[in-house]
C-alpha positions in Angstrom: 115.5 -279.5 -112.0 113.8 -278.9 -115.4 111.1 -277.3 -113.8 113.4 -274.8 -112.0 115.2 -274.0 -115.2 111.7 -273.1 -116.9 110.8 -271.0 -114.0 114.0 -269.3 -114.0 113.8 -268.7 -117.8 110.1 -267.1 -117.4 111.3 -264.9 -114.7 114.4 -263.8 -116.8 112.0 -263.0 -119.8 109.3 -261.4 -117.6 112.2 -259.1 -116.3 113.5 -258.3 -119.7 109.9 -257.5 -121.0 109.1 -255.2 -118.2 112.5 -253.3 -118.5 112.1 -253.0 -122.1 108.6 -251.5 -121.7 109.8 -249.1 -119.2 112.7 -247.7 -121.2 110.1 -247.2 -124.3 107.8 -245.4 -122.1 110.7 -243.4 -119.9 112.1 -242.1 -123.3 108.9 -240.6 -124.7 109.1 -236.7 -124.8 107.5 -235.3 -121.7 104.1 -233.5 -122.3 105.2 -230.7 -119.9 106.7 -227.7 -122.0 109.6 -227.7 -119.8 110.6 -231.0 -120.6 110.6 -232.1 -117.0 108.3 -234.7 -115.0 105.6 -233.3 -113.4 105.9 -233.7 -109.8 102.2 -233.3 -109.1 101.7 -236.9 -110.6 100.1 -239.2 -108.2 102.4 -241.5 -106.6 105.4 -239.2 -107.8 106.4 -236.8 -105.1 109.3 -234.4 -104.5 110.5 -236.7 -101.8 110.4 -239.8 -104.1 112.4 -237.8 -106.6 115.1 -237.4 -104.0 115.2 -240.8 -103.0 115.9 -242.2 -106.5 116.7 -240.2 -109.7 116.4 -242.3 -112.8 119.5 -242.2 -115.4 119.2 -240.0 -118.2 118.4 -242.2 -121.4 121.5 -240.2 -123.0 123.8 -241.5 -120.5 126.4 -243.3 -122.4 127.2 -247.2 -121.3 130.1 -247.7 -118.9 130.4 -244.0 -118.0 130.0 -244.4 -114.1 131.4 -247.0 -111.7 130.6 -247.9 -108.1 132.2 -249.9 -105.3 130.0 -251.0 -102.4 130.4 -253.1 -99.2 127.6 -255.3 -97.9 126.5 -258.1 -95.3 124.3 -261.0 -96.2 124.2 -264.7 -95.3 126.7 -265.3 -98.1 129.2 -263.4 -96.0 130.8 -259.9 -96.2 130.5 -258.7 -99.7 132.6 -256.4 -101.8 131.0 -255.6 -105.2 131.9 -253.5 -108.3 129.3 -252.2 -110.7 128.9 -250.1 -113.7 126.1 -249.0 -116.0 125.4 -250.8 -119.2 122.4 -248.8 -120.6 119.7 -246.7 -119.2 117.8 -248.9 -116.5 120.5 -251.6 -116.7 123.6 -252.2 -114.6 126.0 -254.9 -114.3 127.4 -256.1 -110.8 130.3 -258.3 -109.8 130.4 -259.4 -106.3 133.0 -261.5 -103.9 131.9 -262.9 -100.7 133.7 -264.3 -97.8 133.3 -265.2 -94.1 134.4 -267.6 -91.6 133.3 -268.6 -88.1 134.4 -271.6 -85.8 132.2 -273.1 -83.0 134.0 -275.6 -80.9 132.5 -278.7 -78.6 129.2 -279.2 -80.2 127.6 -282.2 -79.0 124.9 -284.1 -81.3 123.8 -287.9 -81.8 127.0 -289.0 -79.8 129.6 -287.0 -81.5 131.4 -284.0 -80.3 132.4 -281.6 -83.1 134.6 -278.6 -83.8 132.9 -276.9 -86.6 134.0 -274.3 -89.1 131.7 -272.4 -91.4 133.6 -271.3 -94.5 131.9 -269.2 -97.1 133.4 -268.0 -100.2 131.5 -267.1 -103.5 131.8 -265.0 -106.4 128.9 -263.8 -108.4 127.6 -261.8 -111.4 124.2 -260.0 -111.5 122.2 -257.9 -113.9 120.1 -255.0 -112.6 117.2 -254.2 -114.2 115.0 -251.3 -113.5 111.2 -252.0 -114.8 109.8 -249.2 -112.8 112.8 -246.8 -112.8 111.4 -243.8 -110.9 110.5 -246.3 -108.1 113.9 -247.5 -107.6 112.7 -251.1 -107.7 115.0 -253.6 -109.4 115.0 -257.4 -110.4 118.4 -258.7 -110.5 118.7 -262.2 -112.0 122.5 -263.7 -111.9 124.9 -266.5 -111.2 127.3 -267.6 -108.4 130.1 -268.4 -110.8 131.9 -269.8 -107.7 130.4 -271.5 -104.7 132.7 -272.8 -102.4 130.0 -272.4 -99.1 130.6 -275.3 -96.6 130.5 -276.1 -93.1 133.5 -278.6 -91.9 134.2 -280.3 -88.6 136.5 -282.6 -86.7 134.4 -285.4 -85.1 135.4 -287.3 -82.0 133.3 -289.8 -79.9 134.5 -290.2 -76.4 135.5 -293.9 -75.4 132.5 -295.5 -74.0 130.1 -293.0 -75.6 127.1 -294.2 -77.7 126.4 -293.3 -81.2 123.4 -293.9 -83.4 123.9 -294.7 -87.2 120.8 -295.4 -89.2 119.1 -296.9 -86.0 122.0 -299.0 -85.1 123.7 -298.1 -81.6 127.7 -298.3 -81.4 129.9 -297.4 -78.8 133.3 -295.9 -79.0 136.2 -298.0 -77.6 138.7 -297.6 -75.1 142.4 -296.8 -76.2 144.5 -300.1 -75.9 148.1 -299.6 -77.4 148.8 -303.1 -77.3 146.2 -304.1 -79.9 146.1 -300.7 -81.7 142.4 -299.9 -80.1 141.6 -296.2 -80.3 138.4 -294.3 -80.0 136.2 -293.3 -82.9 137.1 -290.1 -84.6 136.9 -288.5 -88.1 135.7 -285.8 -89.9 132.4 -284.3 -91.6 131.4 -281.6 -94.0 127.9 -280.2 -94.8 128.2 -279.0 -98.6 126.1 -276.1 -99.6 127.4 -276.2 -103.3 126.0 -279.3 -105.0 125.4 -276.7 -107.9 129.0 -275.1 -108.3 127.4 -272.6 -110.7 124.2 -271.6 -108.8 121.5 -269.3 -110.3 120.3 -266.2 -108.1 117.3 -264.2 -108.0 116.8 -261.1 -106.3 114.5 -258.0 -105.8 116.1 -254.9 -104.7 115.9 -251.2 -103.9 118.4 -248.6 -104.8 121.0 -248.0 -107.3 124.7 -249.0 -106.9 125.7 -246.5 -109.9 123.4 -243.7 -109.0 123.3 -241.3 -111.6 123.2 -238.2 -109.5 124.9 -238.5 -106.3 127.8 -240.6 -105.0 126.3 -242.4 -102.1 123.6 -245.0 -102.1 122.3 -247.7 -99.9 121.3 -250.8 -101.7 119.1 -253.4 -100.2 118.0 -256.8 -101.8 116.4 -260.0 -100.8 115.9 -263.4 -102.9 117.8 -266.5 -103.0 120.6 -268.6 -104.8 119.7 -272.0 -106.1 122.4 -274.0 -104.7 121.1 -277.4 -104.9 120.7 -280.1 -102.2 122.9 -279.7 -99.3 125.0 -282.9 -98.7 126.6 -284.4 -95.6 129.8 -286.1 -95.9 131.2 -288.0 -92.9 134.5 -290.3 -92.4 135.0 -292.2 -89.4 138.1 -294.3 -88.1 139.1 -296.3 -85.0 137.4 -298.8 -83.3 133.9 -299.3 -82.1 131.9 -301.7 -80.1 128.6 -303.7 -80.4 128.0 -303.6 -76.7 128.3 -301.0 -73.9 130.5 -303.3 -71.9 133.0 -302.6 -74.6 133.9 -306.5 -74.8 133.1 -306.8 -78.5 135.2 -304.2 -80.1 136.7 -304.1 -83.7 138.1 -301.6 -86.2 135.6 -299.6 -88.2 138.1 -299.6 -91.2 139.2 -302.5 -93.3 137.6 -305.6 -94.6 136.3 -307.3 -91.3 132.6 -308.2 -91.3 132.1 -305.4 -88.3 133.7 -302.9 -90.5 131.5 -303.6 -93.3 128.4 -303.3 -91.2 129.4 -300.1 -89.5 130.3 -298.5 -92.6 127.2 -299.6 -94.2 125.2 -298.0 -91.4 127.2 -294.7 -91.8 126.4 -294.5 -95.5 122.7 -295.1 -94.9 122.7 -292.4 -92.2 124.2 -290.0 -94.5 121.6 -290.8 -97.2 119.0 -290.1 -94.3 120.6 -286.8 -93.4 120.7 -285.8 -97.1 116.9 -286.7 -97.7 116.1 -284.4 -94.4 118.1 -281.4 -96.2 116.9 -281.9 -99.5 114.0 -279.4 -99.3 116.6 -276.7 -98.5 117.8 -276.1 -102.0 117.4 -272.3 -102.0 120.1 -270.5 -99.8 118.6 -267.2 -98.9 119.9 -263.8 -99.7 119.1 -260.7 -97.8 121.7 -258.0 -98.4 122.3 -254.3 -97.0 125.0 -252.2 -97.9 126.7 -249.0 -98.8 127.9 -247.9 -102.2 130.0 -245.1 -103.7 129.6 -244.2 -107.5 131.5 -241.9 -109.7 132.0 -241.0 -113.2 134.6 -242.5 -115.2 134.0 -241.0 -118.6 131.4 -238.5 -120.4 
């Protein structure tokens, strides 16, 4: 955790340094008598000028606004952006997406799963090389509700393995209250409720010369370790013949053993997922900008 924070701080300082240096360079008077950039400069062609026109250093803060829509692994995003100063914009984004998949079979379970993505973020767009259109965008997911939830069922007589121990889901027997195993599960993608983000992108949401632009960015959100949570109830059996069965909840010895195995299995799943602390961000979208004051 401390290493990640130190790395993020260094990246932020580096981005701020590059932006400051580029602003100073861009604001120097041009050597050309006409006061315009020399289009013959190597790497700075007329085509490049058309693709990205840097904002004027005299442009007032909060004088333009943009709205955009995008698609990324965070979901469908809606963004509002404004210019803070030359070569620096501020963005607010909300993302949402939902998807359901039924009858997923894994490890003895039959799952009906739903992916629920919901997040809100803020980012600062810095343009260290304004004439090239490249931007560095440190930011935060100030709300992160991303998770996958599922209802879990184990058919009567089906085997399931928890922490290398095999159990069998019981039959239905109304006389003694015996029921097959069932429950719920969740994959939490929000261990860090507030998550750092860092992206590199191309294009300006708040374009100074035209209304439409097509921003692109790639990076990651530092969401922390994903976590699996599962609750099971009903009856399980210790043998395939379904002769030695008991409830998996309560204080009976079989329930204590079963819940201990379930807890250990969750710890193993969490350990397997521990390296996946970075959620990918790959976003493409379209933005419309306009002036709001002179």
